[in-house]
C-alpha positions in Angstrom: -2.3 5.4 1.6 -2.7 9.1 1.4 1.1 9.7 2.1 1.8 7.7 -1.2 -0.3 9.9 -3.3 1.4 13.0 -1.6 4.9 11.6 -2.2 5.5 11.8 1.5 8.6 9.4 1.7 9.4 10.6 5.2 6.0 9.4 6.5 6.1 6.1 4.8 9.7 5.6 6.0 8.6 6.3 9.6 5.7 3.8 9.0 8.1 1.1 7.7 10.3 1.5 10.8 7.2 1.2 13.0 6.1 -1.9 11.3 9.6 -3.3 11.5 9.7 -2.5 15.3 6.3 -4.1 15.9 7.4 -7.1 13.8 4.5 -6.5 11.4 6.0 -8.1 8.4 3.0 -7.4 5.9 2.9 -3.8 7.1 6.6 -3.5 6.6 6.4 -5.0 3.1 3.5 -2.7 2.1 5.5 0.3 3.4 8.8 -0.7 1.6 6.9 -1.3 -1.7 5.2 2.2 -1.3 8.8 3.7 -0.6 10.0 2.3 -3.9 6.9 3.7 -5.8 7.6 7.1 -4.4 11.3 6.9 -5.4 10.3 6.1 -8.8 7.8 9.0 -9.0 10.7 11.2 -8.0 12.8 9.9 -10.8 15.2 8.1 -8.6 17.5 5.3 -9.9 17.5 1.7 -9.3 19.7 1.8 -6.1 17.1 3.9 -4.5 14.1 1.8 -5.5 14.9 -1.8 -6.1 16.1 -2.7 -2.6 12.6 -1.6 -1.2 10.8 -3.8 -3.7 13.2 -6.8 -3.2 12.7 -6.6 0.6 8.8 -6.5 0.2 9.1 -9.4 -2.3 11.2 -11.4 0.3 8.6 -10.9 3.0 5.9 -12.0 0.5 7.7 -15.2 -0.3 8.7 -15.7 3.4 5.0 -15.4 4.5 3.6 -17.1 1.5 1.3 -14.1 0.9 0.7 -14.7 -2.7 -1.5 -11.5 -3.1 1.3 -9.4 -1.8 3.8 -11.3 -4.1 1.7 -10.5 -7.2 1.4 -6.8 -6.2 5.2 -6.4 -5.4 6.1 -8.5 -8.4 4.2 -6.2 -10.7 5.8 -3.1 -9.0 9.2 -4.5 -9.2 8.8 -5.5 -13.0 7.5 -1.8 -13.6 10.6 -0.5 -12.0 12.9 -2.8 -14.0 10.9 -1.9 -17.3 11.4 1.9 -16.5 15.0 1.3 -16.2 15.0 -0.4 -19.6 15.8 -3.7 -18.1 13.3 -5.4 -20.3 14.4 -9.1 -20.0 14.3 -8.9 -16.2 11.0 -7.1 -16.3 9.6 -9.7 -18.6 10.7 -12.6 -16.3 9.0 -10.9 -13.3 5.8 -10.1 -15.1 5.6 -13.7 -16.3 6.2 -14.9 -12.6 3.4 -12.5 -11.6 1.1 -13.8 -14.3 1.3 -17.3 -12.8 0.9 -16.1 -9.3 -2.1 -13.9 -10.1 -3.8 -16.7 -12.1 -3.3 -19.1 -9.3 -4.9 -16.9 -6.7 -7.8 -15.7 -9.3 -6.8 -12.0 -9.0 -7.9 -10.4 -12.1 -6.3 -7.0 -11.4 -2.8 -8.2 -10.8 -3.2 -10.8 -13.6 -4.2 -7.8 -15.8 -1.4 -5.6 -14.7 1.2 -8.4 -15.3 -0.2 -9.0 -18.7 -0.2 -5.3 -19.5 3.5 -5.4 -18.5 4.3 -8.3 -20.6 2.7 -6.4 -23.4 4.9 -3.3 -22.7 7.9 -5.7 -22.8 6.9 -7.2 -26.1 6.5 -3.7 -27.5 9.9 -2.6 -26.3 11.3 -5.8 -28.0 9.5 -5.0 -31.2 7.0 -7.8 -31.0 3.8 -5.8 -31.6 1.5 -8.8 -32.3 2.5 -10.2 -28.8 2.0 -6.8 -27.3 -1.4 -6.5 -28.7 -2.4 -10.0 -27.5 -1.3 -9.5 -24.1 -3.1 -6.1 -23.9 -6.4 -7.6 -25.2 -6.4 -10.2 -22.4 -5.4 -7.5 -19.9 -8.2 -5.5 -21.0 -10.7 -8.3 -20.6 -9.4 -8.7 -16.9 -9.7 -4.9 -16.4 -13.2 -4.7 -18.1 -14.7 -7.1 -15.6 -13.5 -4.9 -12.8 -14.2 -1.6 -14.2 -10.8 -0.2 -13.2 -9.1 3.0 -14.7 -6.1 0.8 -16.0 -8.5 -0.3 -18.8 -8.3 3.2 -20.3 -4.6 3.2 -20.6 -4.7 -0.4 -22.0 -7.2 0.7 -24.8 -4.9 3.8 -25.6 -2.0 1.3 -26.1 -4.2 -1.0 -28.4 -5.5 2.0 -30.4 -1.9 3.3 -30.8 -1.0 0.0 -32.4 -4.0 -0.1 -34.8 -3.2 3.6 -35.7 0.5 2.7 -36.4 1.9 5.0 -33.7 5.6 4.6 -33.1 5.9 2.0 -30.3 7.2 3.6 -27.1 10.3 2.2 -25.5 10.2 1.4 -21.8 11.8 4.7 -21.0 9.3 6.6 -23.1 6.3 5.2 -21.3 5.7 7.6 -18.3 2.2 6.3 -17.3 3.3 4.7 -14.2 5.7 7.4 -13.0 3.7 10.5 -13.3 5.6 11.7 -16.3 9.0 11.2 -14.9 11.3 8.4 -15.9 
């Protein structure tokens, strides 16, 4: 969605309202999840982001759309991790690993594993982090997605003995802003 990359909260908010008016639950869920992503990129706090993710996740659960559940689960977990709520993020990422594995979705499986690795790193378990990232890299490598480069960087950082980043230091998903 072009509006997402442009940070156009107003346009996505209008889309969410239209989807709700049309009773398009999946469109509403995507728009709400995108609203949360924009708020995160703007450095907004949990109160401005989490309700959108939670709304989208509720729709995914209500409709039984497991692909949407995996996508939103990863995004919500990323939000929680960016807020230094590591245990909650870890729980969400673990749930998403299970969902993505069940639907054979390597991208969301890789994203969830990457997230679990970042949680492990934040908790000081570097061996667990490396293991998660190696498996995530396998998933990404098969797809040829850009997320692979970031995962390689994380693994290389561990090998080089670079100080582990805490969740609030990792700005890769928020465009440099917390």
